[in-house]
Each structure stands twice: as structure tokens, then as C-alpha cells.
N, C-alpha and C positions, 0 to 999 in steps of 0.2 A: 705153838707153832710160830708165834710172833717173835720170840727170842731167837729161834732158829732162823727166821727170815732176816732178822737184824744181823746175825752172824754171817749169813750167806751174803748179804749185801756188802758187808765189810770185806769179806773175802773177794768179792767181785769188784770192789771199789765203786759201788753204786751208792750215790748219796741222795738220789731223787726217789720219789714215791710212785711215779707213774708206771713202773714195771712191777709193783708189788703183787698184783693179781696174777700176772703171768709167772712170776717167780714162785708163788705159792702153788700154782697149778703144776709147774715143772717139778717142784719138790714132792708133791703128792704122787705124780706119775713116777718119778724116780724112786721114791721109797717103795712103791708097789713093785716096781721092776727089780730092785735090789733084793727085796724080801723074797720074791719069787725065785731069783737066781740062787740065793743063799739057802732057801728052804726054811726060813725062820722069820718071825716078826722081830726086827731089830730095834734097838733103842737109839733114836736120833736126837735125844735131848741134850747130850753133852757135845759142845762145839768142837772139842778136840778129840772125839772118839773116832775109831776107824770107820764105823758105819756112816758117821756124819761126813767124814772126808770123802768117802765114796759118793755120798749123796750130792755133795757140792760139786764133785767132778762130773757127775751125771748132768747136773743142771748146766754146768759150764759147756759141756759137749752139746747138750740139747739146744742151748741158746745160740750156739754157733752152727746149727744144722748138721751136727756130726754125731748124733746119738747112736747111729748104727756102729760106730767105732768104739763106743764105750766098753762093751762086753769084751771085745778083743784086746783092747789096751789095758784093761784092769783085770784080766783073767786071773792072774796070780793072787791079787788081793781078794777077789771074790771067792776063789777056791779056798784060800787060807781062812777066810771068815766063815765059810760054809763048814769046813772041817772043825773049826773051833766051836761053832754052834752045835755040831753033832756031838762033839766030846762033852760039852756042857750037858746036853740031854742025857748022855750016858753016865753022867756023874763023875767024869774024869776031869781033874784039875790040870789045865794045860799050861799053867804058868810056872 
């Protein structure tokens, strides 16, 4: 989680450590929410992955008191990721 926190802070251009606990809490909440919406436990370990991008967006929205708009604004990406995860479960190569 520490490497992901470092990548998130770079994405948000945060260089100080005073928000680390809040950012970690938001990442935990965001990953739970995204996993629930997609219907799968996603891999957030790669900083350039689609799931990680959605997680960073969730944290950005949540930090700006706009978490309620995340689902609406990222509906297409969430749906695409959900369909991809479903195809993987069925053994279908989607690439």
C-alpha cells in the first residue's frame, strides 16, 4: 500500500506527509467501493493500471467532497472494467 500511496501522492502533487493517513483511508474506502461496483477484487498494485486510475480518481473526488459524482462520471470505465472481469471469470480472452 505504501508504493501505491507514493504514486497517489505524485498524481495529486502532494509532497508532504501530513495527509498520508487520510489518503490511505480514502484509498481503502475507494478500493472497497470500486470492487463492489465492478463485482470483483481488483489489483491496484500497478500504478498505470485501469483499476488504479479509477482508485486515484475516487480519492481525488472524495478529497474535493464530490464522491457522490464519481459513479456517474466514471460509469463507462466502471462498466467496461466489470464486463472485462466477468469475461475473465468465464475464461474469455478480451484482448
